Structure formats: C-alpha cells, structure tokens
C-alpha positions in Angstrom: 86.1 76.1 98.3 86.4 75.3 94.6 87.7 72.0 93.3 91.0 73.4 92.0 91.9 74.8 95.4 90.9 71.5 97.2 93.0 69.6 94.7 96.0 71.8 95.3 95.7 71.4 99.1 95.5 67.6 98.8 98.6 67.6 96.6 100.4 69.9 99.0 99.7 67.5 101.9 100.7 64.3 99.9 104.4 64.2 100.9 103.4 64.2 104.6 101.8 60.8 103.9 104.3 59.4 101.4 107.6 60.2 103.2 106.7 58.3 106.4 105.4 55.4 104.2 108.6 55.4 102.2 110.6 55.5 105.5 109.2 52.1 106.6 108.6 50.6 103.2 112.0 50.9 101.6 113.9 48.9 104.3 111.1 46.3 104.2 111.4 46.1 100.4 115.1 45.9 100.5 115.2 43.1 103.1 112.2 41.0 102.0 111.2 41.6 98.4 114.3 43.1 96.8 116.0 39.7 96.5 113.2 38.3 94.4 112.8 41.0 91.7 112.7 40.0 88.1 115.7 40.9 85.8 115.4 43.6 83.2 114.3 41.8 80.0 115.8 44.6 77.8 119.2 44.1 79.5 118.8 40.3 79.4 117.8 39.9 75.8 119.3 43.0 74.0 122.3 43.6 76.3 121.7 47.4 76.6 120.6 49.5 79.6 117.1 50.7 79.4 115.8 54.0 80.9 114.8 52.2 84.1 118.0 50.3 84.7 119.5 51.3 88.0 116.2 52.9 89.2 115.6 50.6 92.1 119.1 51.0 93.4 118.8 54.8 92.8 115.7 54.9 95.1 117.5 52.8 97.7 120.4 55.1 97.8 118.2 58.3 97.9 116.2 56.9 100.8 119.4 56.5 102.7 120.7 59.9 101.8 123.5 58.9 99.4 122.9 61.3 96.5 126.1 60.7 94.7 125.6 56.9 94.7 122.0 57.5 93.5 123.4 59.7 90.6 125.6 56.7 89.6 122.7 54.3 89.3 120.3 56.6 87.4 121.0 60.3 87.2 117.8 61.1 85.3 115.6 59.6 88.0 117.3 61.8 90.6 116.5 64.9 88.5 112.9 63.7 87.9 112.5 63.5 91.7 114.1 66.9 92.2 111.7 68.3 89.5 108.7 66.8 91.3 109.9 68.4 94.6 110.2 71.8 93.0 106.8 71.4 91.4 105.4 70.6 94.8 107.0 73.7 96.3 105.4 75.8 93.6 102.1 74.2 94.4 102.4 74.9 98.1 103.1 78.6 97.3 100.0 78.7 95.0 97.8 77.3 97.8 98.8 80.3 99.9 98.2 82.7 97.1 101.7 83.3 95.9 102.2 82.4 92.2 105.9 81.7 92.2 107.4 79.8 89.2 110.8 78.2 89.7 110.8 76.0 86.6 110.4 77.7 83.2 107.1 76.8 81.3 108.7 77.2 77.9 108.6 74.3 75.3 112.3 74.9 74.6 113.2 74.0 78.2 111.3 70.8 78.1 112.7 69.8 74.7 116.3 70.5 75.9 115.8 68.5 79.1 114.3 65.6 77.0 117.2 65.7 74.6 119.7 65.6 77.4 117.9 62.7 79.0 117.7 60.6 75.8 121.5 61.3 75.2 122.3 60.2 78.7 120.4 56.9 78.2 122.2 56.3 74.9 125.6 57.2 76.2 125.4 55.1 79.3 125.5 52.0 77.0 128.8 53.1 75.5 130.6 54.8 78.3 131.3 52.4 81.2 131.5 55.1 83.8 127.9 56.0 83.2 126.6 52.4 83.4 124.6 51.4 86.5 126.8 48.7 87.9 
C-alpha cells in the first residue's frame, strides 16, 4: 500500500474518532471552560466584529443540532464545516476507487466564495441582523 492511499484511509477514518470526542468535549467545555474565555481583542479595542466573532457559539449550536442559530452566530464557519464534510465524502469515495468531485476545482469558484465571505464579514459590522449577538 502506498503512502497516498494510507493517508486517504486515515483521513477517511478521522471523523469516527473526532465526532465521539466532540460529543463529550463540547458539553464539558461549555460547563467548565466556556465561562472563562478571553474576550475578542479586535471587538474590544476596535469595536468591530472579526472573522472569528461568534465562532464558539456557532460550534456550540451546531453540536446541539441548531443549524439556524449557528448560522446567526457565524454563517461562514457553518459553510466551512459543510465544505470539509463534502471534501471528506470525496476522499472516502476516492479510497474505494471512485473519483467523484462534488466541489468544483476552478479558481473562479474559490475566488467567488472568498469574495462572498469577505463581504459577509464586512457587512456584519454595518447590518445589525448579521451581527453575532
């Protein structure tokens, strides 16, 4: 077995380790550590929402199955997680010999997605409905 195939198999098995870990870690974090997290210094000093603002609450809501609430806190993070899941599915198919591409590999696609993400992060500072409250 070559290194590339072994790497693909390991990546394909990774969610079977991470999902149970997250199932136990997120409630522990929320109950014990979450009350002691540091504030966002960009929000504190500049008064604007950074790209990570709302990310922790977003992960909490996703772990509890509340997708709409997670979108409220940080929509881009939800789509990044969805992107990683789709990439993982493509990898699982490639391990079994099927080369299925769900996400386009074009540069135009990634530039468009990046532009939309940057626009979202800028607009969330001006439109109160997009702010992670």
